[in-house]
C-alpha positions, -999 to +999 in steps of 0.1 A: -156+172+024-164+188-009-168+167-041-136+171-061-137+185-096-133+160-125-097+159-138-093+163-176-069+141-196-047+172-202-045+179-164-037+143-156-009+143-182+005+175-170+007+161-134+022+129-147+049+148-166+056+169-136+062+139-114+084+122-140+105+153-138+106+160-101+100+128-081+133+114-067+125+079-078+113+087-113+144+076-132+161+052-108+159+014-112+146+008-077+124+038-077+119+057-045+134+029-024+167+046-030+156+075-008+161+052+022+198+054+033+217+034+059+217+064+081+180+067+079+175+031+088+196+036+119+176+067+128+144+048+123+155+021+147+159+049+173+121+055+169+116+024+191+109+036+227+081+015+241+088-019+226+053-024+212+049-043+180+018-043+158+009-060+126-003-037+097-019-066+078-055-078+078-063-115+084-063-133+050-098-135+037-109-170+024-146-163+019-163-149-012-176-114-007-189-084-027-153-071-028-136-104-032-148-127-059-115-146-058-108-151-021-076-168-009-077-206-008-064-226+022-067-263+027-049-290+047-031-315+024-021-338+052-030-358+072-059-372+052-093-370+069-097-398+093-061-410+090-047-395+122-024-421+137-025-427+175+012-434+175+043-423+156+051-391+137+029-373+113+030-338+098+001-315+092+006-297+059-014-271+040-015-252+007-024-215+002-033-198-031-043-162-036-049-134-060-022-110-048-038-079-062-073-084-048-094-058-030-093-073+005-060-090+014-030-068+024-003-067-003+025-047-019+026-037-055+059-041-074+069-014-099+061-038-128+024-039-116+013-008-136+015-008-174+007+027-188+008+035-225+026+003-231+054+009-207+065+003-171+083+026-147+111+046-163+095+040-197+107+004-200+086-012-228+062-038-213+070-062-241+106-063-229+099-064-192+071-089-190+071-124-203+040-146-205+051-162-173+068-136-151+082-101-148+117-099-162+123-064-148+110-044-118+095-074-100+091-076-062+126-089-061+137-052-060+125-053-023+141-087-016+161-074+013+130-059+029+120-022+033+130-009+067+126+028+076+107+054+096+070+049+093+045+078+096+008+074+100-015+102+089-050+095+102-073+114+078-105+099+093-093+112+127-085+146+111-122+149+102-134+135+135-151+104+119-146+067+122-140+064+085-142+084+053-173+074+033-167+055+000-161+080-028-142+105-006-109+119-020-080+127+004-064+159-008-028+172-005-042+197+020-057+169+041-023+153+044-006+186+054-034+193+079-030+159+095+007+165+100+000+197+119-028+182+140-007+151+149+026+170+154+046+150+129+064+158+097+068+134+067+105+135+055+127+120+028+127+082+028+097+078+051+071+050+047+039+070+046+007+053+058-027+070+052-057+058+072-091+064+056-109+039+078-118+015+050-110-016+071-130-004+101-160+004+079-158-031+063-156-048+097-185-029+112-209-026+082-198-055+061-181-057+027-193-038-004-184-035-041-153-013-038-150-011-076-179+014-075-170+034-044-140+036-020-121+064-002-086+071-013-062+098-024-069+125-050-044+123-078-030+157-069-021+144-035+007+124-051+026+158-053+029+154-015+048+122-020+072+138-045+077+169-025+085+150+007+104+123-012+084+095+003+098+059-002+066+039+001+029+047+003+004+025+021-033+027+030-061+007+046-078+010+012-066+008-023-048+042-022-070+051-052-105+064-046-135+053-067-150+066-087-119+081-103-119+118-109-097+113-140-117+109-172-092+086-188-075+067-160-094+044-136-065+042-111-047+075-113-028+072-080-014+039-090-002+054-123+012+085-108+028+069-077+042+036-092+047+044-129+057+081-127+073+084-093+086+049-087+068+045-053+059+010-042+023+008-029+008-011+001-029-018-005-056-028+020-036-027+052-052-029+086-043+003+104-068+003+133-045-013+159-017+011+149-039+041+150-051+033+186-015+026+197-002+059+182-030+079+197-023+063+231+014+070+228+009+105+216+033+100+186+027+090+150+062+079+138+077+044+144+101+018+130+084+001+100+095-033+086+081-046+053+092-080+041+077-093+008+080-129-002+111-136-023+092-146-055+113-138-086+091-125-114+061-116-092+042-084-097+036-081-060+034-101-028+012-107+002+028-088+031+025-085+069+043-052+076+052-045+112+053-012+132+075-011+162+070+017+187 
């Protein structure tokens, strides 16, 4: 794949303005989630034909790694060591803590996650929407009833006949369109679009690396595909953003364009290997997708275990 040209600040701003004008979720409080209708949920349920279910989340990482300086913490809080009773009732209890927006564990970004030029999605001033303790507006509570719809997997690594895209590779709008043709599927309004770059497989086989320096992801211009097709949610087995960024002024251009401009919730660092194998075996790339974030008022995102049902 050719190395993409650098994107000037003017080019990025023009694309940002275009999405603010054309994306269906640009000016709605719930963003692109409003593209999913009751009728579309019913149609998505009819995607279930085989009865297979598969998790789209990676196992939670609890070990320090080059891509995870703050791994999740898990410890048993009861029973105390050496105090297991031979008789009577006891409960084993535990505590979990995690950095929701890390570079390993699967999570969903709320619309309040991205602050750009002092504002959140829809131009809401960050000073009004974020308190020192929590998000007042656009938190993950917008998705409190879950996100249920038709999921579509576009396997870009498969498109290029590789196990994974090498870090630094940018997925273009043309790649997304070509994957549709090759897989015989079409992304439509209200779909949950999942893009496989093979990040998780590379990490599993070669070990973790510093993804801040290099990772595969979408080129900023590929966000036009989301707006044109009126996608509800975008997810990837990577960060969705490639590194290094092609934008001179913005380190995470896809996050800014998708969340801030277009109002599209992002799913980062999913595990799509099981789904890719199942879809290839079934010969179809669309399915019922169920995303259920934690109900944590004021949170800027949530750990998540999305499910695909074929």
